[in-house]
N, C-alpha and C positions, 0 to 999 in steps of 0.2 A: 503494497499501499503505502501510495507516492503522500506525502501531508502538505498540505499547503501552505501557507505561511499563518494564514489565522491557526487554522489547525492544528500548528503543530505549535502557538505561544497558548494556544490553550493549555494545551499539554501539558507546554511549560509552567505556567500557572497554578494544575493540576499537581506536577510534583513541588512546586513552592513550597502550594498550604503545607501536603504531605510534607515537607520538610522540617517546616513548621513546629507545625505537630507533632513532629517525634522527637521529645526533652534528652533522648541518649544518640541521634544524630545529626540535633540541629548545631549545638559548642561545636560540633567536629567540621561541619559548614565552613560555620563565621569566623574559626581559626586557620583552616585550611584557606581559602578569602579574603580574609583581613573584613570581610563585610562585618558591617553591625548590624543590629534589630533593623535599624532606622532606616538604612539602605536596604531589607527588603521588600518595606513598605515604598520607598519611596521609588526603586527599580523595580518590581511588579510589573509596570508595565514597558521595556527597555527589551527589545527579543535579543537583546546582546546581553543580556546578565542573566534571561533564561535558558540560553544557549549554558553559560558556565549553569545554572542550577542542575544541568538536564548533562554536562562534562561530570559533576559532581558525581552525581547519582551513577552514571551507568562506568563511574570504577569500580564496582564491585557487585556482582552480580550476586548476591543475599538482598542488596539496597533492591536492585532492578526491580529482584521476585516480589520481597514486603512490598513495594510500590504499585506492578503490576497486580499483586495478586487484590489489595484491598479499594485499585480504582478498577479492576473489572476487564485491564489492558493486556494484553497478549505482551509476552520480555519483549521481544522485537519493537516495539513504538516508540520506547525513549530514543533509543535512536535514531529510528528511522525519519521523527521528530527536530531532532536536535542538528539532523547535517538539512531538516529544512531551514534552519535560524542561521541570520551572520554568522559565521566564523565553524559553518561544518560542513564543507565539500568534505570530499573526500582527497588528502591529500597519495598521489598519487609520482611516486622516484623517477623511472624508467621514463 
């Protein structure tokens, strides 16, 4: 399934909401990105920020599975949504 930019942003917002509600993982995200809780609110409409949320989420298969299970999504959807957001194009080194 190819994601439109709007659909990818919507999925990114769902991931952000899930992350914000995860008391164990939210501090890890904030520490890894340097973002503050205020940044979460201020940057929620920013496609680049949503891309960073999906970049973080897709670093660990267990996180992807937890998010997708809670949202009723297929496990490949976060990565596909990430590819539709700015900076998400696959790099070809050849």
